[in-house]
LUMTILUM-705788 format. One record per residue (C-alpha): residue in three letters; x, y negated, z negated. Coordinates in Angstrom, 1 decimal, padded with zeros to 4 digits. Layout:
<nodes>
<"Ala"; <X; Y; Z>>
...
</nodes>
This chain:
<nodes>
<"Met"; <113.5; -067.9; -094.5>>
<"Lys"; <114.5; -071.6; -094.2>>
<"Lys"; <113.5; -073.9; -097.0>>
<"Ile"; <111.7; -077.4; -097.1>>
<"Val"; <111.8; -079.4; -100.2>>
<"Ile"; <108.8; -081.8; -100.8>>
<"Ala"; <109.1; -084.4; -103.6>>
<"Gly"; <105.7; -085.3; -104.9>>
<"Gly"; <104.1; -082.6; -102.8>>
<"Ser"; <101.5; -081.3; -105.3>>
<"Gly"; <098.9; -083.8; -104.4>>
<"Phe"; <096.5; -084.5; -101.5>>
<"Val"; <099.1; -085.0; -098.7>>
<"Gly"; <101.3; -082.3; -100.0>>
<"Gln"; <098.6; -079.6; -099.8>>
<"Ala"; <098.4; -080.3; -096.1>>
<"Leu"; <102.1; -080.0; -095.7>>
<"Ile"; <102.0; -076.6; -097.5>>
<"Arg"; <099.3; -075.4; -094.9>>
<"Glu"; <101.5; -076.8; -092.2>>
<"Phe"; <104.7; -075.1; -093.2>>
<"Lys"; <104.0; -072.0; -095.2>>
<"Lys"; <104.3; -069.5; -092.3>>
<"Glu"; <107.7; -070.3; -091.4>>
<"Phe"; <109.4; -072.0; -094.5>>
<"Glu"; <109.9; -071.3; -098.2>>
<"Ile"; <108.2; -074.4; -099.7>>
<"Val"; <109.7; -076.1; -102.8>>
<"Ile"; <107.6; -078.7; -104.6>>
<"Leu"; <109.5; -081.3; -106.8>>
<"Gly"; <106.9; -082.4; -109.5>>
<"Arg"; <106.9; -083.8; -113.0>>
<"Ser"; <105.5; -080.7; -114.3>>
<"Ser"; <105.5; -077.0; -113.3>>
<"Lys"; <102.3; -075.9; -111.5>>
<"Asn"; <101.2; -072.7; -110.1>>
<"Leu"; <100.9; -073.4; -106.4>>
<"Arg"; <099.9; -071.0; -103.7>>
<"His"; <102.4; -070.7; -100.9>>
<"Ala"; <104.9; -072.8; -102.7>>
<"Arg"; <107.5; -072.9; -105.6>>
<"Ser"; <107.3; -075.5; -108.2>>
<"Val"; <110.6; -077.1; -109.6>>
<"Val"; <110.4; -079.9; -112.2>>
<"Trp"; <112.2; -083.2; -111.7>>
<"Asp"; <111.5; -086.6; -113.5>>
<"Ala"; <112.0; -088.6; -110.2>>
<"Arg"; <114.7; -090.7; -111.8>>
<"Asn"; <117.7; -088.6; -112.8>>
<"Leu"; <119.9; -086.0; -111.2>>
<"Gly"; <119.4; -082.5; -112.5>>
<"Pro"; <119.2; -078.8; -111.5>>
<"Trp"; <116.5; -079.7; -109.1>>
<"Ala"; <119.1; -081.2; -106.8>>
<"Glu"; <120.5; -077.7; -106.2>>
<"Glu"; <117.3; -077.0; -104.1>>
<"Leu"; <118.5; -079.5; -101.4>>
<"Glu"; <121.6; -077.3; -100.5>>
<"Gly"; <121.0; -075.7; -097.2>>
<"Ala"; <117.4; -077.0; -096.8>>
<"Ala"; <116.1; -077.5; -093.4>>
<"Ala"; <114.4; -080.8; -094.6>>
<"Val"; <113.4; -082.8; -097.4>>
<"Ile"; <110.2; -085.0; -097.5>>
<"Asn"; <109.5; -087.5; -100.2>>
<"Leu"; <106.0; -088.5; -101.0>>
<"Thr"; <106.4; -089.7; -104.7>>
<"Gly"; <104.6; -092.7; -105.9>>
<"Glu"; <101.8; -093.7; -108.3>>
<"Pro"; <098.4; -094.4; -106.6>>
<"Ile"; <097.8; -098.0; -105.6>>
<"Ala"; <094.1; -098.0; -106.4>>
<"Gln"; <094.1; -098.5; -109.9>>
<"Arg"; <093.6; -101.4; -112.5>>
<"Leu"; <096.6; -103.9; -111.9>>
<"Asn"; <098.6; -105.4; -114.7>>
<"Asp"; <102.3; -106.0; -115.2>>
<"Asp"; <102.9; -102.5; -116.4>>
<"Val"; <101.2; -100.9; -113.5>>
<"Met"; <102.7; -103.1; -111.0>>
<"Ala"; <106.1; -102.1; -112.4>>
<"Arg"; <105.3; -098.3; -112.3>>
<"Leu"; <104.0; -098.7; -108.7>>
<"Leu"; <107.4; -100.1; -107.7>>
<"Ser"; <109.7; -097.9; -109.9>>
<"Ser"; <107.9; -094.5; -109.1>>
<"Arg"; <108.7; -095.2; -105.3>>
<"Val"; <112.2; -096.8; -105.6>>
<"Asp"; <113.5; -094.6; -108.3>>
<"Ser"; <112.6; -091.3; -106.7>>
<"Thr"; <114.1; -092.4; -103.3>>
<"Val"; <117.4; -093.6; -104.8>>
<"Val"; <117.9; -090.5; -106.9>>
<"Leu"; <117.1; -088.2; -103.8>>
<"Ala"; <119.7; -090.4; -101.8>>
<"Asp"; <122.1; -089.7; -104.6>>
<"Ala"; <121.4; -086.0; -104.6>>
<"Leu"; <121.9; -085.7; -100.8>>
<"Glu"; <125.1; -087.7; -101.1>>
<"Lys"; <126.5; -085.2; -103.5>>
<"Thr"; <125.1; -082.1; -101.6>>
<"Gln"; <127.7; -080.1; -099.7>>
<"Asn"; <125.4; -078.8; -097.0>>
<"Pro"; <122.5; -081.3; -097.1>>
<"Pro"; <119.4; -081.0; -095.0>>
<"Pro"; <119.7; -082.5; -091.5>>
<"Val"; <116.7; -084.5; -091.9>>
<"Trp"; <114.9; -086.7; -094.6>>
<"Val"; <111.3; -087.9; -094.2>>
<"Asn"; <110.3; -090.5; -096.6>>
<"Ala"; <106.9; -091.9; -097.1>>
<"Ser"; <106.2; -095.7; -096.9>>
<"Ala"; <102.8; -097.4; -096.3>>
<"Ile"; <101.1; -099.8; -093.9>>
<"Gly"; <100.5; -102.1; -096.7>>
<"Ile"; <103.9; -103.6; -095.6>>
<"Tyr"; <102.3; -105.4; -092.7>>
<"Gly"; <099.7; -107.2; -094.9>>
<"Glu"; <096.6; -108.7; -093.2>>
<"Thr"; <096.6; -108.2; -089.4>>
<"Gly"; <093.1; -109.3; -088.6>>
<"Asp"; <092.0; -107.9; -085.2>>
<"Arg"; <095.7; -108.0; -083.9>>
<"Glu"; <097.0; -104.7; -082.9>>
<"Thr"; <100.2; -104.2; -085.0>>
<"Ser"; <103.1; -101.6; -084.1>>
<"Glu"; <106.3; -100.8; -085.9>>
<"Gly"; <107.9; -103.9; -084.5>>
<"Gly"; <105.2; -106.2; -085.8>>
<"Ala"; <105.6; -108.9; -088.5>>
<"Leu"; <105.5; -107.9; -091.9>>
<"Gly"; <103.2; -109.3; -094.6>>
<"Pro"; <104.1; -112.1; -097.0>>
<"Ala"; <107.2; -111.6; -098.9>>
<"Gly"; <105.5; -112.4; -102.1>>
<"His"; <102.7; -110.0; -101.9>>
<"Tyr"; <102.9; -107.1; -104.0>>
<"Leu"; <102.2; -104.3; -101.5>>
<"Thr"; <104.7; -105.8; -099.0>>
<"Arg"; <107.4; -106.2; -101.6>>
<"Ile"; <107.0; -102.7; -103.0>>
<"Cys"; <107.0; -101.1; -099.5>>
<"Lys"; <110.1; -103.2; -098.4>>
<"Ala"; <111.8; -102.1; -101.6>>
<"Trp"; <110.9; -098.5; -100.9>>
<"Glu"; <112.1; -098.5; -097.3>>
<"Glu"; <115.4; -100.3; -098.4>>
<"Ala"; <116.0; -097.5; -100.9>>
<"Val"; <116.0; -094.8; -098.2>>
<"Gln"; <119.1; -096.6; -096.8>>
<"Ile"; <121.0; -097.1; -099.9>>
<"Arg"; <123.6; -094.3; -099.4>>
<"Ser"; <125.8; -093.4; -096.5>>
<"Leu"; <124.3; -090.0; -095.4>>
<"Pro"; <126.1; -089.1; -092.1>>
<"Gln"; <124.7; -085.6; -092.0>>
<"Thr"; <121.3; -086.4; -092.6>>
<"Arg"; <118.8; -088.1; -090.1>>
<"Arg"; <116.3; -090.6; -091.9>>
<"Val"; <112.7; -091.1; -090.8>>
<"Ile"; <110.4; -093.5; -092.6>>
<"Leu"; <106.5; -093.0; -092.1>>
<"Arg"; <104.3; -095.8; -092.8>>
<"Ile"; <101.2; -094.0; -093.8>>
<"Gly"; <097.6; -095.4; -093.3>>
<"Leu"; <094.3; -094.1; -094.8>>
<"Val"; <094.6; -090.3; -094.8>>
<"Leu"; <091.4; -088.4; -094.2>>
<"Gly"; <091.1; -084.9; -095.7>>
<"Pro"; <088.3; -082.6; -096.7>>
<"Glu"; <088.7; -082.7; -100.4>>
<"Gly"; <089.9; -085.9; -102.4>>
<"Gly"; <091.3; -089.1; -101.1>>
<"Leu"; <089.3; -091.9; -099.4>>
<"Leu"; <086.8; -089.6; -097.4>>
<"Glu"; <085.3; -088.1; -100.5>>
<"Lys"; <084.5; -091.5; -101.9>>
<"Met"; <083.0; -092.5; -098.7>>
<"Val"; <081.0; -089.5; -098.3>>
<"Lys"; <079.6; -089.9; -101.8>>
<"Leu"; <078.6; -093.5; -101.1>>
<"Ala"; <076.9; -092.5; -097.8>>
<"Arg"; <074.9; -089.6; -099.4>>
<"Ser"; <073.7; -092.0; -102.3>>
<"Gly"; <072.4; -094.7; -099.9>>
<"Leu"; <075.4; -097.0; -100.6>>
<"Gly"; <077.4; -096.4; -097.3>>
<"Gly"; <076.9; -099.6; -095.7>>
<"Arg"; <079.5; -101.9; -094.3>>
<"Ala"; <081.8; -103.7; -097.0>>
<"Gly"; <081.6; -107.5; -096.5>>
<"Ser"; <081.6; -108.5; -092.8>>
<"Gly"; <082.6; -105.0; -091.9>>
<"Glu"; <084.9; -106.6; -089.3>>
<"Gln"; <088.0; -105.7; -091.2>>
<"Tyr"; <090.0; -102.7; -089.3>>
<"Met"; <090.8; -099.6; -091.1>>
<"Ser"; <093.9; -097.6; -089.9>>
<"Trp"; <093.3; -094.0; -090.6>>
<"Ile"; <094.8; -090.5; -089.8>>
<"His"; <093.5; -086.9; -090.1>>
<"Gln"; <095.4; -085.1; -092.8>>
<"Ser"; <096.6; -082.4; -090.4>>
<"Asp"; <097.9; -084.8; -087.9>>
<"Leu"; <099.9; -086.5; -090.6>>
<"Ala"; <101.4; -083.0; -091.4>>
<"Arg"; <101.9; -082.4; -087.7>>
<"Met"; <103.8; -085.8; -087.4>>
<"Met"; <106.1; -084.8; -090.1>>
<"Arg"; <106.8; -081.6; -088.4>>
<"Trp"; <107.4; -083.4; -085.3>>
<"Ala"; <109.7; -085.8; -087.0>>
<"Ile"; <111.7; -082.9; -088.5>>
<"Glu"; <111.9; -080.8; -085.1>>
<"Asn"; <112.9; -083.7; -082.9>>
<"Pro"; <115.9; -086.1; -082.8>>
<"Val"; <114.0; -089.2; -083.9>>
<"Glu"; <114.8; -091.7; -086.7>>
<"Gly"; <113.8; -094.9; -088.1>>
<"Val"; <110.3; -096.3; -088.9>>
<"Phe"; <107.1; -094.9; -087.5>>
<"Asn"; <103.4; -095.7; -088.3>>
<"Gly"; <101.5; -092.7; -089.6>>
<"Thr"; <098.3; -093.6; -088.3>>
<"Ala"; <096.0; -092.5; -085.6>>
<"Pro"; <095.9; -094.5; -082.4>>
<"Ser"; <092.5; -095.8; -082.7>>
<"Pro"; <091.8; -097.8; -085.9>>
<"Val"; <088.2; -098.9; -086.2>>
<"Thr"; <086.4; -101.6; -088.1>>
<"Asn"; <084.9; -100.8; -091.5>>
<"Glu"; <081.4; -101.3; -090.1>>
<"Val"; <082.2; -098.4; -087.4>>
<"Phe"; <083.9; -096.2; -090.0>>
<"Met"; <080.8; -096.3; -092.3>>
<"Ala"; <078.5; -095.8; -089.5>>
<"Glu"; <080.5; -092.7; -088.4>>
<"Val"; <080.6; -091.3; -091.9>>
<"Arg"; <076.8; -091.7; -092.3>>
<"Arg"; <076.5; -090.1; -088.9>>
<"Ala"; <078.7; -087.0; -089.8>>
<"Val"; <076.9; -086.3; -093.1>>
<"Arg"; <073.4; -087.1; -091.6>>
<"Ala"; <072.9; -090.0; -094.1>>
<"Ile"; <070.3; -092.8; -093.8>>
<"Trp"; <071.1; -096.3; -093.0>>
<"Ser"; <072.6; -098.1; -095.8>>
<"Pro"; <072.5; -101.9; -096.8>>
<"Pro"; <075.7; -103.8; -096.5>>
<"Ala"; <077.8; -104.6; -099.6>>
<"Pro"; <078.2; -108.5; -099.7>>
<"Glu"; <081.8; -109.7; -100.1>>
<"Ala"; <081.0; -111.5; -103.1>>
<"Ala"; <079.6; -108.3; -104.8>>
<"Ile"; <082.7; -106.4; -103.9>>
<"Arg"; <085.0; -109.1; -105.2>>
<"Leu"; <083.0; -109.1; -108.5>>
<"Ala"; <082.9; -105.4; -108.9>>
<"Met"; <086.8; -105.3; -108.2>>
<"Lys"; <087.5; -108.0; -110.7>>
<"Val"; <085.6; -106.1; -113.4>>
<"Thr"; <087.6; -102.9; -112.7>>
<"Gly"; <090.9; -104.8; -112.4>>
<"Met"; <091.6; -103.6; -108.8>>
<"Asp"; <092.6; -105.6; -105.8>>
<"Pro"; <089.6; -106.4; -103.7>>
<"Glu"; <092.0; -106.7; -100.6>>
<"Leu"; <092.2; -102.7; -100.7>>
<"Val"; <088.7; -102.9; -099.4>>
<"Leu"; <088.5; -106.3; -097.4>>
<"Arg"; <091.9; -106.6; -095.8>>
<"Ser"; <092.1; -105.9; -092.1>>
<"Gln"; <094.9; -103.6; -090.8>>
<"Arg"; <094.9; -102.8; -087.2>>
<"Ile"; <097.9; -100.5; -087.1>>
<"Val"; <098.9; -098.4; -084.1>>
<"Pro"; <101.6; -095.6; -083.8>>
<"Ala"; <103.4; -096.9; -080.8>>
<"Arg"; <106.7; -095.3; -081.4>>
<"Ala"; <105.4; -091.8; -082.1>>
<"Thr"; <103.1; -091.7; -079.0>>
<"Gly"; <105.7; -093.4; -076.9>>
<"Leu"; <108.2; -090.7; -077.8>>
<"Gly"; <105.7; -087.8; -077.2>>
<"Phe"; <103.9; -087.1; -080.2>>
<"Gln"; <100.2; -086.0; -079.4>>
<"Phe"; <097.4; -086.4; -081.7>>
<"Glu"; <094.9; -083.6; -082.2>>
<"Phe"; <092.4; -086.1; -083.7>>
<"Pro"; <092.9; -089.4; -082.0>>
<"Lys"; <089.3; -090.6; -082.5>>
<"Leu"; <087.4; -090.9; -085.7>>
<"Arg"; <084.2; -089.1; -084.8>>
<"Ala"; <086.1; -085.8; -083.8>>
<"Ala"; <088.3; -086.2; -087.0>>
<"Leu"; <085.1; -086.5; -089.1>>
<"Glu"; <083.4; -083.5; -087.4>>
<"Asp"; <086.3; -081.4; -088.1>>
<"Leu"; <086.5; -082.4; -091.7>>
<"Leu"; <083.0; -082.6; -092.7>>
</nodes>
């Protein structure tokens, strides 16, 4: 059985990938600790240094890198440094390992994020769109992350970068938080509600990674559904899906105050990103859940 190596694959997105690939591939998960995983074998790495884990790349069908600390946490200088290093260091050491592998995987899929585009307002933005301000921490982190993918010459390995949006899954992640808010009567729009949310069903993201592995594509792709919606529409659809009552809106000032208290970036809630997957759809990828309502009905 051919092997797929997934770095940082023990979390939310990794579980979807295990479900996607388990019937056809041996799955090896690179993580900071050894875990008992169903349908996958766990191998320890520190995401910084070469070690015995690199032997797993030999003859593998593909390597996928999802490694990176969560963005949604209290920001300070130490956290900002870890957000950057967890992404860049893991990508650089994977590139080093692939360079030294005699029979490397023919394709490497590396995560990035739509945060690289910054605020887009109501302007549809595809892969060729302008990036966010160079000084913004999310743009800076994502640019360094993507540049690390290209740090070594790897003539035998095709490279694909997926700029991932808000991933919706049945357990954990953004959707779980939104459902709890809706069921508690707090699932109204955030601020004006006009800010766009670019989302993707967990299984479509896994299918997009399979598509990137099985087809001769390379470069940057947006890992989002083709129909981003405003926050007001998103919350209304969540309430509808869980049969929750109408909820009052959360004023922008209240959100900024609450996020200031927690130390988190309010723009994670208030920033508008209308991102579309123009390259993937243009090259033939078909979404199972292109519309939010159908995605929520499937997940909830």
